[in-house]
N, C-alpha and C positions, 0 to 999 in steps of 0.2 A: 782399348785396354782389355787383356782376357778377362773371362768370367769365370767363376769357380759352379759347378755342378753338384760339388757336394764338399762337405767341411768335415774333417776328423772330429767325432764327437766323444768316443768312448777314449778312457784313460789309457790303454794300451797305444791305441793309434796316436793319440797327441805325445804321449812321451817317446815312442818312434821315431816321431817327425823332430822332436828336442834332440834326440841322440844323434841322429843323421846331420843336424845343424851343428852339435857340440863336434863331431869328427871332423866337417870341413874347416871350423876353426883352429882346430888342434894342426889341421893341415897346413892351414896358413902360417901358424908359428914355426912349423918344423922348415917350410919354404924360407920363410923370415931370416933364422938364425944360420940356417946353409949358406943363403946370401952374405950376411952379415959377414961370415969367415972372410969369404973374398973380399968384401967390400966394409972394412970396418967403417965408415963415414954414414952408412946406412941410415937414415931417420925411420921411426915408426909410422910415417904417414901413409904408406902404402898398406902395411899391414893394418892399421887403422879402417883404411878405406875397404880392404877385402874382408874383413870381420864385420864390420858393419852390413856390408851388400849381403853377405851370408845369412849373418843373424837375422836381418830384415827379411830377406826372402823365405825363411824358415818361417818367422811367426805371422806373415801377413796373413798366409793360407790358413794358418790354426784361427786366427780371429780371437774376441775374447779377451781375457786378462792376461795372456801371454803378450797381445800386440798392444794392450792398454799399459802395461809395464814400459814397452819401448815409446810410446806416445809421452808419458811421464818422464822419461828418460830424456827425451829430447828438448824437453825446457830447461835442463840443467847446464845453460850455455857456459857457465863458469866451471864446471866442472867436467863435463865429458868432453873427449877429444873431436874436433870440428865434425869429422868424418861421419860421427856417430850421432850428432845432433843433426845434419843434414839428413840423413838417411832416415832416421827414427823419425824427425818432421812429418813425412810421408803419412805417418799411421794417422794425424790427426785429421785427414780430409781426402786422402787419396790412397786407396787400399784397393785391392781385386774386389769386384761387386759379385753378388749370388747373378747367376744366370736369370732370363726372365722365365723360364721355367719352373725353376726353383722358388723365385719370388712368389709365384703363382700358387705353388702347392703350400709355401709355408703361412702364405697368407689365409689360406682354405683352412689350416690347421690352427691359426690363433684366432680367428675373428668369425669362421664358421661359414665364410664367403668368400667367394672368388673378387677380386678388386673391381671388376667392372661392374659387379652387381650393388658395389657400395659408393661408385663415384660417376660423376657424368663423363669423367675422363680419367684415364690414369698411365702414366709413360712408364714402360715396362722396365725401360734401362734405369738404373740408379745414376742421381745427379751426383750425390758424395757417396763414398764408403768409407767408413772408419773404424775401428776398432771392436765395437760392440754391435753395430747396426748400421744400415744404408739408408739414403733417405731418396724418395722419389717425388715427382712434381704429379698433383691431381687437380683437378678442379670439381665442384658441386654447387650447384645454385649461383653461378656465377662469380664465385669465389675462387681464386688461386691458392692451394692447399699444398703444404710438404707433407710428407707421410714417412714417418719413420717406421722400419721395420725389422726386428732383430734376427741376427743369424739364430740358426737352429743349433741347440746344444750349449750356447753359452753361459744360460745361467747353470746349467747342470754340471759343467766342467771347470768351476772357478775353483772350487776346494782342490779337487786334484790337480790342477795346474798349480797352483799355490804350493800344494805339496812337493811336486817336482822341483820348483824354482827354490823352496826353501834352504835346501843343504846350500846350495851356493851363495845364498843372499847371507846367512849365518857366517859363511867365511869370508866373504867380500869385506863384511862390517863388522866383522869380530865381535859376534853377539856370544854371549855365555850364559849359562845356566838357564833354566825353566823360564825365567821373567821375559827372556826374548818374546816368548808367545804372545803377548800382547799387542805387539806391533803385527803381529802375522793375523791377528784376530781382527784388529782395526780396520785392516785392508782388505780380508776377506769381507767383511760386514759392509764396508762402502762399496765394494764391487757388486755383491748381491744387491745393493740398493738401486745401483746404476743398471741393473737389469728389470728392475720394476717400474715399468713406463705409467702405471696407474698413479704411483707415488709421485714419479715425475713431473705429471700433470698436476698433482696439487700443489708441488713445491714451487712450479712456474707461476700458476696462479696466484699464488701467496705473496710471491717476493713481486711479481709485475705489478700487483695493486700497493703494495707495501712502498715500492720506490717510484711510485707514477709520479710524485711531485718532483722529481729530479729531471731537469732540462737536459735535452740533447739525448734522450736515453729511451728506446724502444724496446717493446717484447712482443712476441707473436700472441694471438688468442689460439687457446686449445678447445677442440671438438672433444669430448667425452663419450657422444654417441659413436663416434668414428674411432674409437680407441680401446685399449684392452690392456692386459699386462705386459704383451709383446708388441703392439702395435700404438704409435702416437700419431695423432693429426693436429696440425695446429696450421696457423696462417701462412703462406709464403712470403717471406719476406726479402723484397729485391734490395740486392749490395756486393759488394765484394768482402771475402773475407780480410780480417786487419792485416794478415801479412802480406795479400796482395796489395792492399792498400798502401800501405807503408812503404813497399818496395818502389813505388813511384811518387808519393807525396813529395813536393817541397814545399809545400805552404804550412810554415811555422804556426798559423793561427789554426788552422783545421786541426794540426797535432795537439793543440794545445787545448782546444776545445773539445777535442775525442777524450785527452787523457784527464781532462778534468770531471769529464762525466763517468769514466770509468773508476778513477778515485774516490769521487764523492758515492757512488754506487757501492764499491767494495767497504769503503768505512762505515757508511749508511747499515750496511749487513751486519757487519763485525761490532759495531758500537751499540745500535739500536735493536736490530731483529737478534742478535746473537747465534745467527746462523748464516752460514757464506759459501757463495757459488765457488768450490774448491776446485775447480779444473779451469784456470784461466790460462787456455793457450788459445793461439789466433783462429782454430777452426770453429771456436765455440762464438766468435764475435763477428758480426757485419759492419759494413760501413754503408751509410746509403747515401744517395747524391747529394743530400743537404748536410751531409758530415754529422748524421747521427749515429751514435751507436747503439747496435742491436746486439741482445743478448739472446741466442736460440738455444740453450742446452742448459737443463736445470737436474740434471742425472744425480750429479754428485754435489750435495749439500751438506756441508759439515756443522753439526751443532757445536756451540761454543758455550762449556759448560760455565758458571761464574766462578768455580774454585780455579779455574785455569786462566780465564780471562783476566781476573783481577791482576796477579802476580806477573802473566805475561806483559801487559802492559804498563805495568810498573817499572818493569824492566828497561823501559823504553824510554824513560825519564833519567836525564844527565844527573839528577841530584840522586838517585838511586843506584845508577851504575857507578857513579864515583864517590858513594859511601860503602866502603868495605863489608861493614857489619849488615846492613840493608841488602846489599848483593849478595851477600853469602846467604842469607835469609830466603831470598827469592830464588836462588838455585835449589835450594833444598824444596821449597814447595813445588816447584814444578820437576822434579824427581833428578834434575841435572846432577846433582850431589846426593850422592846415598849414603843412608847411614852403616853400611859395610865397606865403604871406602876407606882404603888407607889414607894415611896422611900424603903421602907422595899423591897418589890421587887426586886428591882434594885441591892440593897445590896446584897442580898440572891442570884440572878441568876448570877453576876458578881463573887462573892466567887465560886460558884458551877463550873461555866464553867471555871475558871481559875484554879481550880484542874483538871478537868475534860481535859482539853486541855493541860496543862504543861504535864501531863502522855501519852495522847493517841496521842499526836504529836512526841514521841521521837524518831521516827524511820527517822524523816525528820530533825533531829538536827545534823547528822554527815555524813560524806561519806560509813558508814557501819553499818550494825545493825544485830543482832542474833536474829532470830524469835524462837529459842528454849530456849530461857530466858525464864525460869520458873518464876523469880523474876517479869518479866514483866507482865506478864500473871495473875500471883497470885494477882498482884496489881488494874488489872482491875478488876477480879471477887470480890475482897474486897469491890472495888468503888462502883461496880454494888449491891452488896450486902447492903451497907450503903444506897444508895441511894431507893432502896427498902424499907428501914425501916424507913425512914426519914419522921417521921408523919408531918412536916410544908411541905414538898416540895408536899404532897398529897394533902393541903389545897391551894396552889398555881394554879392559869391558868396554864394548860398545854400546851397551845397553844403557843409554842416556836420555831421561827426559821423559815426559809424560806422553803416552800414546797419541795425545792430541796434538802434540808438535808436528806429525809426521804430515797431517793435512792442512794444518795452519801454516806451516813454514814453506810446505809446497805453494800455498795459496799466494803468500807473500813473493816469495822469487818469482813465480808465474806474473804477479802483477807487475813487479820491478822490471821485468823485461818488457814486457808488452808497452809500458810506458816509456821505456829505453829504446824501443823500437819506433814508438810515436815522436820520440824527441821531444816530449812533455814537460812543460813548467806549470806545476799545479800550486794552487794556495790549500794548504793541508787540512785547514780549519774551515773551509767551506761547506763541508757537509753538515756542519752542526746547523746552519740556518734552514735545514729541512725537517730537524727535529724540534715537535710539538711539545711543548713543556705541559 
């Protein structure tokens, strides 16, 4: 794979790269509509493929928050066209890495020493490269280590990258008024946290210790003396990425075992720790030879405040969903309905969220759920398609819900998709036996 000797770090360079990408996408649309005149039956499949290719090619050299957005979008399997999901999913663990000379230079800047001065051995070429950093294999004192190094300029460019993306997001999601700023601040805050490897080390150690009682779940050990704000050293964990495992696995028992470990892991974090690994994509999980689940990235941890947690999970209860008065109260508590909404907006969004939550909360309605159920996921996909075509929805104020929805909903969408890939059947209340009263 081609390596990078330089990453655009200043605002002008990065904006210029995005403008070039925009021009390519515009050209794709012109070509599509020109061909459509000649061939009216032409679908958008080729257009989506071309756009996905050009957008990903533009973002992969920028790294950082721009590429992180693509990674997040790749998890929206029921909303994004297939071409985008397939191309953007490469951002999870397969992007052009930094060249060996740039790695060495960056290491000296971050830790004050070259890698060969810190480790007994260090592989100059990266093993995995993602949106914010890349991983190298190293060894010290007989232990195999994974060393994550952050790309230069990533932390410093987050605010300017989001400022460039912001106008497009406002238009795409029909955000209106100054209240929309809370969503952008939430994304900016979490992305800045993800660039703080000292914070990630503390989060990883805390969650690993708290969740150690959950079976079939493993975590790496971290090494503070070999880490810094931009370098993170941990145990090298042997295994294949979850997406690689699900591509060939035909053993239902293994899928159930891994799925149960993942479900218990997430439910324990959410209901006991009140903080959760909010980046559940396949690149952040490995599967070892004994079919244990290995969690390897704790950069994105979302705290769950009590005043959000309580009404959020009350809305997962059928007795609340099916009680119009209680349902309405919870929608206001979660800022889905607003005091400045018109009667028409209240009626519309109450109906929309009743439909959405009646479906999406089904895994919480019993003691068991089968995530291999194609009908359930087909219904989610169909609903997403209907929403995307709803002209009335596009006219409504898109400022809906507490800022906490951004990462909590992302967590559950990602979790559901991973469990679906595993074709897992899980006992939804099992995690409760690991709670010490």
